[in-house]
N, C-alpha and C positions, 0 to 999 in steps of 0.2 A: 338236648336241652337248649332252649333259647336264652336270650338275655333281655331282661326288661328293666333292670335296675343298674345303677352306676356303682361299681365296686373297685376298690383299690387293687392294683396288681400285686400278686403274691411274690414272695422272694424267689429269685431264680430267673427272672426276666422272661418267663414264657413257659412253654411246654417242656419241662425237664431242664430248663436253663440253657444257656448258650454253651456250645462246645468250645473248649479252649484249644489253642494251637501251640505246638512245640516251637518256640522261638529260636531254639538252638539248631533246628534242622531246616534249612532253606535250600535244599538241593534243587537245582534247576529252576529256581525262582518260585517254587511252590512250597507252601507251608502245610504239611499234612495235618488233618484233624487228629486229635488225641483219641485213641481207641478206648472206649469205656467198657468196663466189664459188664456182662449181662446182669440185668436187674434180678436180684434174689426175690422171688415171690413169697415173701414172708413178712409179717408185721404182727408182733405180739399183741399190741394194744387192739388192733383191728380184729384179730382172731378171738381174743378174749371177750371183747365187747359183743360180737355177733354170736359167739357160742352161748353166752349167757342170755342174750336177748331172745334169740330165735328158739332155743330149746329143742333143736331137731334131734331125732333119734340118732344113735351113733353112726349107723350105716348111711343114713341120709346126710348127716353132717360131713362125712368123708366125701360123698358125692358133690355136696355143695362147694367145698373148697377145691376139689379136683377140677370141677367145671370152671371155676374162676381162674384157675391157673392155665387152662387151655386157651389156644387162640380162638377168636370169634369167627364163625363161618362168614364167608362173603355172602351178601344178600342184595337183592335188587327187586324193583317193582315195575310192572308194566303200567304206564299211565292210562287210566281207564276212561278218560274223557274224549280221547281221540278215536275216530272210527277205525283207524288201521292199527291201533294198539293190540287188539286181539289177533290181527294178522301177524304182527311181530311175534307175539307169543307162540302162535302156531308154527312160525318159522323155526323158533328154538326147538320145538318138539319134533319137527319133521326133518330138519336139516342138520342140526348140530348134535343133539342128544344121541341119535343112532350111531354117529361116528365115535363119540366119546365112550359109549358102552362097549365098543369093540376093543378098547384098550385094556391090557392086563399089566399089572405091576406086582412084582414079588409073588407071582402065581395067582393073584386075585384080580377079579374084574374091578376096574376103577368105578367108584360111585359117581354118576353124572349129577348135574344140578337137578333139584327136585322142587316141587311146589310146596310152599308152607301150608300145612294141612288146615289151619284155622282161618286163613285169609280168604275172604269171599272171592268167588269166581276164579280161583287159581291164579290171581294176578301177582302174587308175591312168590319169589323163588330164592333158594339159597344153595350153596355148595360147600362141602367140607373137604374137598380134595386138597392134599398138602401142596404147598407152593413148589416143592421140588418136582412133583409129578406134573403140575401145570406147565412148568418151564420146559419139561423134557419132551412132551408129545405134541406134534403139529395140530391135532384136532382141538386141543385146548387153546393154542395160539389163534386159530381161526375163530373160535368162540369168543376169545378176548377181544379181537378186532371188532366183531359184531357188537359186543357189549359196549365198547367205547364209542363206536359209530352211532348206535341208537341212543346212547346217553347224550351225545353232543347235540342231537336234534330234538330231544325232549320226549322220545318214545319210551325211554327207560329211565328210572330214577334209582341211583345207588343209595340205599338206605338201610340202616340197621333194623332188624326184624321187630324188636320190641318198641322202637319208636314209631312203628306203623299203627300201634294199638289205639292211642288216644283219639285220633280222628274217627276211627270206626265206631266209637261208643257215643258219638255226639248226636247221632240221628239227624245229621244235616241234610236238608232236602232243597231242591231247586226253589229259588225265590226268597231264600232266607238271607239275612245279613249275619256275617260272622267276623269276629275279631280274634286274631292270633297275637297275643300281647308280647310274647318274647320269641319272635319267629325265626331269626337267623339260626342256621344257614338256609332253612326254607323247605326241607323235605316234607314236614307235616303241613306247612302252608300249601304246598303243591297238592297234597292229598285233598285238602279242603277246597281248593280251587277246582279240582276235577269234579268234586261232588256238586258244586254249584252249577257246573255246566253239564251234568249228567243228562243224557237224552236230548241235548240241544240240537245236535246234527239232524236227528230224525224229525224233531219238531219243525225245524226250519224247512226241511225238504217237503214236509206235509203242507206247510203254509204256502210255499212258493208254487207247489203243484196246483193249489187251489186257485191262484190267480194267473195260472197259465205260463209261468216262467219255464225256462229250460232247466231241468233238474236231473240229478243222477237217478238211476233206476231205483224204484222203491219196491222192496220185496213184499211188504205188507202194509197197505194203507191203513188198515184197522189198527195195527200195532202203533203206527206213527200217530194216529189220532188219539190213541190212549195215552201216549207219552205227552202229547200236547196239553192234556189236562193237568199235568204236573206243574206247568208254568205257562198258562195260556196267554197271558198278556204280552204285548210287545212283539206280536207276530212270531212267537215261539222262541225269540232270543232270551237268553238267561237274564232275569231281572234281579237276582241276588247279588251279593257283593262280599268280597273279602277285603278287610283291612289288615295288612301284615305289618307289625311294628317291631322295631328293635331299638334299644337305647344307644347302641354304638353306631356311629355314622358309617364307618367303613364296613361293618357287618351288614348294615342295611343295604349297601350296594351289592354285597354278595347275595343278599336275599333277592334283589332285583334280577340279577343274572340268572338265578335259579328259576324264578317265576316267569320271566319274559319268554321262556321257551314254550309256555302254554298259550301264548298269544291271547290273553284275556282282557277285554275292555271293562271287566267288572272288578278290577283290583286297584287298590291304593296301597302304597308303602309309606309309612311314617317313621319318624325318628324321635321317640319320646321315652322318658323314664316311665315304666309301666305302673309304678306306684302312684303316679299323679297324672295318668293319661287324661287329656283334656276332653270335656264334653263337646260333641260335634253338633252344630246347628243343622237342621233340615227344614224343608218347607212345612208350614202349618196351613193346610187347606181350609180348616175350619175358621181360623182367624189369622190371616197373614201378618197382622200387626203385632202378634204375640210370638215370642221365641219358642221354638220347638226343638227338642234335643233327641238325638238318635239313641234308642235302646236296642241292643243286639239280641237276635234270636238265639245265637250260639256264641260262646267264647271259649277259646283254648288258652290256658295259662300253663305252659310248659316252662316252669320257672328256673332261674339260675340255681344251681345246687352244688353240693360238694362232689357229686358224681361217683361215689364209690360203687355204684352198679356197673360202671364202665371199666372195672379193673382188667377185663380181658383185652381191651384194646388200648387203654391208657396205663401201661405197665408201670410207669413211674409212680402211680398212686400207691403201689406196694411199699415203697420207701417213704413217700411223702404224706401218707394218710395221717391225719391227726383229728381228734374230736372237735378242735376249735373251728375247723372249717364249717361244719354244720351249724355249730352254735352261733357263729357270726352271721349266718344267712337267715336264721329263723324269722326275725322281725320283718325283714324285707319281704320274705315270702308271704307272711301274713298280710302285709300291706297290699301286695299285688293281688292276692285273692280277694281281699275286701273290696278293692277298687273294681275288680272284675264283676263281683256280685252287684255292686252299685250300678254298673252300666248294663246289666242284663235285664231283659224284659221279664215281668211276672209271667210265669209259665215257661220261661226260657231255660235252656240247659247249658251247663258249662263243664269242662273237664279240667281238673287240676292234676298235674303230673310232674314227676321228677325222675331222674335216673340215679337216685340215691336209695339206699335201703334203710337209712337212719330215720326213726320215727320223729325225731326232733324237726325234720324237714317235711314230714308226711302227715301222719295222723294228728300230731300236735298242732300243725298249721291249720288243718281242716277244722279241728275242734275250736281253736282260738278264733278263726275267722267267722265261723257260724255263731259263736258266742257274741262277737262284736256286732253281728248283723241281726241280732234279735232272737237267736236260738232256732230250734227245729220247727217252730211255727212259721218261720220265714224262709228257712233254707232246709231242703231235704236232701239226704244222701240217697241217691238212686241205686236200687239193687240191680246189678247187671249180670247176675249169675246165669241167666238164660241166654246171654249174648256171647257170641264167639264160643260155642260149646266145646270145640276141640282145643281151646287154649287152656293149658294147665296153669293154675294160679293158687295162691294162698289167700285167705281172708285177711283183712286189716286187723291191726292190734287194738285191743281195748285197754291193756296195761303194758307199760314199758318203763325202762330205766334210762337215765341220762348220764353219759360219761363226760366229765368236765375236762378241761385241757390238761390237767395233771394226771388224768387216767382214773380218778376216783369216780365210782358209780353211785348215783343218787336215785332213790326209789320214788321220792315224792317231794313236793315243794315244802311240805311241813318239815321234812327231814332237813332241808336246806335252811329253813328259818330257825330251827332248833340249834343247828350248828352255828349260825350267825350270832345268835344270842350268847353262845358260849365263848365266842372269840373276844379278845380284848378290844379290838377296834370296831367290832360289830359290822364287819363288811362281809357280804355274801361272796361265794366263789365267783370268780370273774365270768361274765357273759351269761350266767344262768338267770332266767326270768321265769315267772310263774306259768306263763302260757306254754312253756315247753313240756310241762308235765300233764299226766291225765287229769281231767277235770274233777274237782272235789264233789262230794255228794250234794252240797248246797248249790251247785251250779245248775243252770238251765240246760247245760250240755253234758251233765253227768252220765246220762244214759243214751248218748248218741249211738246209733248202730254203726260204729266204725268198722265192724266186720264186713260191711258192704264195700269197703274200699278194696282195692285189688293189688296184691303184691305178686310180682313175677320174679322168680329166682333163676339163676343161670343153669342149675342142674335139671330143671324141670323139662325144658325143651331146647336145651343147648343155645341159650340166648344170653343177653346181658341182664342185669337186674333193673327193675322198673317198678314205679308206684303210680297207680291211676285211681282217681276218685271222680265220680260223676255226680254233679250237684244240680238241683233244680230249684229255681226261685219261685216260692209260692206267693209272695206278696212283697210290696215295697216296704222299706224299713229306713230308719234313721240310724246310721252307723254310730256305735259307741266309740268314744276315744280310747286309746290305749291306756291301760293303767300305769301310773307312774309311781315307782317306789319312792318313799320319803327322801332317801339320800339323794336320788337323782333329781327329785323335784327341787330340793334345796340348791343344787348346783346348776340347775338349768339356766344358762345365760339368756338375757333378753336382747334381741337384735333390734336396731333402729329400723323404722319403716324406710322403704326405698324412696328416693326422691321422686321416682316416676309415678308414685301413687298420687301426687298432687297435680299431675298433668290431666288435661282434658281426656286424653286417650285412656289413661288409667281409670278415670271416673266412669267412662263409657263401658270399659270392660267389667268394672265392678257391678254396674247396673245390670249388664247382661248376665253376669254370674249369679247375681241375686235372683233374677227372674228364673234362671236355670234351676237354682236350688228350690224355689217354690214349685216349679213344674215337676221336678223329679222327686221332691220330698226326701232328699238324701243329702248328706254332706258331700259336696262335690269338690273336685280338685282342679278347677279350671286354670289353664295355663295362660298368663298374660303375655301380650306381645312385646312388652318392654324388654330390652336387653338385660341379661342376668349375669352375675359374677360367680366366681368359684367360691365355695365355702370350705373351710378347713375341716379335716376329719374329726377334730376334737369338738366341733360345734354340735349342737343338739338339733335334731330334725323334728319339725312339726308333724302332726298326725297325717298319715298318708304320704309322707315324703321320705326320701333317702338322702344320705349325704352325697354331695356331688363329687365323689372321689373317682379316680380313674378305674375303669373296668378291666378285669383280666381278660386275656385273649382266650383262655381255656378255663375249665373248671379247676380252680386252684384253691389252696388253703387260704381262708380269709385272714385278713390282717389282725393284729393283736390289739386293735383299739377296742374300747368298751362298747357294749351294746348300745345302739342308738336309742335315745330317750326322747319321746315326743312332748310337744307342748300340749296345752289343753285344746280340746276341739273347738272349732269356730262355732259361733252361735247359729241358731237356725236361720237359714236364708242368707248367711254371710259367706261370701266367697273366700277361699283360703289363699292367702298370698303365696306365690310360688317362691321357693328358695332361689337365690341367684346361683346359676350354674355357669360353667365355662362353655362358651359357644363351641359346638362341635362341627367340623366339616366346613367346606367352602360355601359360598353363597349359592342358594338354589333359585333358579329363574322361576317367576310366577307362572301359574296356569291360567291362560286366557282363552276364552271360548269365542269362536267366530260366529257372527250372525248367519242365519240360514240364507240370507240374500247377499252375502258377501260375494264380490265379483269372482274371486278365485273358486269358491264353492260352486257357484253357478257355472263357471267354465268347466270344472271337473265333471259335474253332473251332465252337462251337455255333450262333452266329448265321449264319455263312457256310456251315455244313454242310461244313466242310473234311474231305476224305478222310483217313482214318487213315494213308494211305500218304505223306502229306506230313509231313516231319520237324518235330516241335514242340519239339525240344531245341536249335534253332539261332537262337533269337530273342535279340537283344542290345539293350541300351540304353546311353546315354552319360551316366551320372551316378553319383556316389559312393554314393547311397542304395540303389541296387539295385532301385528301384521305377520302373515306367514312368510318365513324366510328360507328355511331349509326342510322342515318336516311338519306334517300335519297329523295329529293323533285323533283317535276316536275313542269315546268312552260310553259306558251305559248312562242312562238318564240319572240314576241315583248317584253315581260317581260324579257326574257333572254338578248336581245340586250341592253335594258336599264340598267339592272344590270351590265352587262359586260362593256359597254362603259362609264359608269359614276363611275366606281370604282376609288377611290383615288381623286375624284374631290370635296369632301366635302359634297356630298349629303348624308343625314342621312336616309338610308334605314333601316326599322325596321323588315319588314316581306315581304315575297313574295312566291308565289307558294303553292303547296299542298304536304303534306307528302305522298309519294307514297309507300316507302318500309321502314321497320324497321328491324334492325338486330336481329336475334333470334338464340339461341342455337339450334343446329341441332343434331339429334341422330346419324348421320353418314355423311361421306364425300360426299355421293351421293345426299344428301338433301341440297337444296339451303338455305343458312343461312339468306336470305332476304325475309321476308314475306310481302305480300301486305297489306297495311293499308286500313282500311274501308273507309276513306275519299278519297282515290285514286281509289277505286274500280270502281265507276261509269265511270271514265275516261278510265280505262284500260281493263275492263272485256271483251269487245267485240273483243279484239285483242289477248286474251289468247287462246292457242290451245286447242282442244277438249280433249287432254290427261290430262289436269289439270282442267277439268270442271265436276262438278256434277250437274245434272238437277233434280230439285224437283218440283213436280206438286201438291201434296196433302197437304191440309191445316193442317191436324193433324200431319204430319211429321215435318213440320216447327214449329208447336207449341211445340213439344217435344224438338227440338233442342234449342228453345228459353228458355224454362223453365229449362232444364237439362244442367248443365255445366259438361263437360267431360263424356258424355254417353259412356259406355264400348262397345268395338267392338271385343275384343279378345274372344276366346273360344266359338265361335258361337253366341255371343251376338249381332253381326251385324244384325242378322235376325229381331231383334226388331225394326230396323230402317225402316222396311217395304220397300218402293219403292227404296230407295237409298242404302239399305244394301249391295247388291252384288257389286254395283259400288264402294262403299267405301272399301269393302273387297279387291278388286282387285287394288285399287288405290295406287300408290307409296306414300311413306311417305312425309310429308311436307305440305306446304300451297297450297290451290287450291281455285277455284271459285265455290261457291254454287249459281247456277243460279235458281231463283224462277220463274217458268213459270206456273201460274195456268192453270188447264185443262178446266176451264169454267163451271164446274158442279155446283159450288157455286157462285152465283152472288155477294155475299159479299166478296169473295176472288178473287180479280182481279188485285192485285198490283204486278207488275213485279219488281224484285229486283235482285241485285247481291251482295253477301256477302262473306267475307273471311272465309274460313274453314281450320282448321289445323288437319291433321291426324298424330297420333303417333302410336306406337306399340299397345298400350292398349285402346286408346280412341280417341274421336273427341273433338274439341272445336270450337264453332262458335265465331269468333273473333269480338265481339261487346262489347262496354262498357255496364255496367249494365243498365244505363238509356235508352240506345237504345233498349235493350231487353224488358225492362218494357214498353216502349212506343209502341213498335210493338205489344206486347201482349194486351195492352189496346186498341189500334187502330183496330187491326184485329179481336181479339177474345173477346173484352170487358172483359178481364180477368186480375185480380190483384193478381194472385197466386204468392207467393214468389218464387224466383229462388232457385233451388236445386243444390248444389254442389256435384256431384257424386264422386268427387275425394276423399272425406273423408270417403266414404263407403268402408272400407277394412277389411279384416279378422283381428281379434285381435291377437296380438303376443302371442306366447306360454308362459305359465307360466315359469318364471325363465329366459326368454330370455330378459335380461336387455337392451341389445343394440337395439333389435328390438322394445322393448317398448318405449325406448327413441326416436327412429326414428319415431315411430307412433305418439307420442305426439307432436314432432316438426312439423310433417306433418299436424296434425289437427290444430295447431296454425296458420300455413301459410294459410291453407284453410279458417279458420275463418277470417283472415285478408281480404281475397278477398270477403267475404260475408258482411263486414261492409259497411254501407251506406256512400256515399260520401258527405262531407259537402256542403252546398249550394254555398259557395264562392270558391270552388275548382273545377277547370276544370278537366275533365276526359280525359286521353289520353290512347291509347292502349299501354300497356307495358308488356312484358313477365316477369313473375316471376316463379321460380321453386317452385312447391307447392305440388306435390304428387309423388307416385312411378313412374308415367309416366312423368318424368321431361322434356321430349321433347315437351310437350304440353304447349304453352303459354296461359296466362289467362288475361282477362280484369278485373282488380281488383280495389279496392279502392286505391286512389293515392293522393299524395301531390306534388306540383310543386317544383322542384329545377332546377337550371341552369346547363346544362351539358357542356362538353368541346366544343360542337359545337355551343353554344349560343342558343340552342333550349331548349324547356322544356322537361327535363327528368323526370322520375317518381321515387319516393321513397316510399317504402311500409310504411303504417301506422301501428301503434300499434293496436292490436286487441281491440275491444270494450269490456267493462265489460259484 
């Protein structure tokens, strides 16, 4: 489940609350954690509600609850957009599974990991082996190292099986624009990004071959030409785009970490409340003077929810579950879905999903949103019965009951109204609203085919619980305002207009919003650029907005405040003033694009002999000066247009593009100071001239470059590099492309790659982070040999040469710093550090994150380990 709205933290301070310490026991200066008893997997209200609601046969009901009380299988997915992902999958099948299948435990053969039967191309796997067995046998330990290694470099994504379903039902194709409204932590967003880039590698190979560039071997030119038709513009490069959004600033950076591994220039990360996501301006080719706003081909709304489908992994829900959690989220979920449908193209498709089993968050949200958007004539529920045929599922509900926070079950809104009339104060049960119940017969949505919705239960295929609905927008609509109950209408306070509305900037924004409303013919929720304040939880939210209260870190019980009550909808063509919210996160540096004739860009193109076919007008930096300082990024054309046209409009962009070049100390003026970053290499390498390319074909040569950091090339030592020795000897100093093109003599060495290589006076350095080197050694050679830093192997200083001795000691310390292991929670970036006599050679070392002047992550050297 992602997060798109702002919600108050539940009681307990986080997942399960904080552990307390025993203050009376401080032996040895350590205060041990209090040992808590195991959670009892039983909750009377929970079981009573779902037994009455689902009406499962007795045998199936027992299976349902038994499955929810078992641990969830571990699952993972091979990233399908990378050419070597299938090779990684093949490695699992040929190297690790045969070893695991030889293990016997308690007289039975241990079950190995197996492919998820309904996932396309066998790219999703899971394993049910108990933890005590995994810890006991070495083959599982080797498999675990492989899994962690490939996850760190982006070839494998650890993801719960049911959460893989929504992207598969979106029919997302190359060239499309897609919005993930509540994206963190990013596993589904990664799936969407892979789909955008599907077939791109083959398309680019085909195009480069046509204009005579040096390319990897192509097995089938006809097949590549066919793939080119899927996204033919821009020389085969992907033209689609993913915008991944999350309302929480810290979680949006978690999202960046997850998605950066895919090295996509077609991605933007934003930080907005999904209920009022701003309209984004794009170029208007027909009339540049008139504003044009982006409508998405596909949208995913995996909304915040109570999460009772995750009982298998969030065991505290057994004791914490309460019906108020779902009731408190219903209105926000409706608003997110309505806003998503507003931003969808006519003919576009979106998926609404939750990891809840409660109809108040599922079928009732779908029905309420469709009703607000004009009914089934405007929005259709798509029948997906023929998709993923091996996935077992239940149909959506047409009738359901609602349990209030006291545990009383209500069958209809009419029943609630009758009860309200009979009470002395005439007040309805807390949190209950009409849209939670099945639609009455006089509603345009009374006969919606809600059975087309999809429910997945834990006992069906040993998964978590999940709800998925696919919707298609048939025509534009004017969204209806939320209905306001008389009592709430009477109490709704009026807030004064913000002072900023009288400024010239506010007037300009209102004019733009008015134009957007006319263009889109819908009620929009444009976000102004003016700073905004926090609003108390007791205040009333206007249509399409949520209260700006703090959001919980996990799916927790909603607070006990009354349901949010909207104001009346704005008039046609009138922009909706945004609620004042608390500013989240630090200042983000702006995105500035460099002109194609910028001196730095011209110097880079000249040094690397970059083909004129590679676009030079998509380079971007992150600082307000507009001049490159430390890093240069590359984005797709559409990402560039959106970042440029929405600057200063209050859109909170957090990340975009791929880091293509990093500034590097050069040994002379003739050497380009901008080296190619490894994450940008797959995009650029096919356009680099032959003068800056080294071709490697032999397996052992690559192995040496991976194990040895800074292998020497001076004084004839280049001969030890075998096939590439002479080429390296004659190559001019600086960064170049190492193109790995296996010669076909070893069937296990068939992975084509392009890697950055730096040549200095004395040595070489393969510009890869340590975990990438280790992952490649394990994947290609099944080798866990520690890396060797050749830079610290130098002649000892002469006796009495104090200055040389001091220099040597400093050099060894710096070299040791690069050998230290990177902590698990620290991201590795490629950053040059001076570390040996050959100071012109950059190194991929152990690093810690700090913010640089460009707003990007710069690297700071760590202290050497003891």
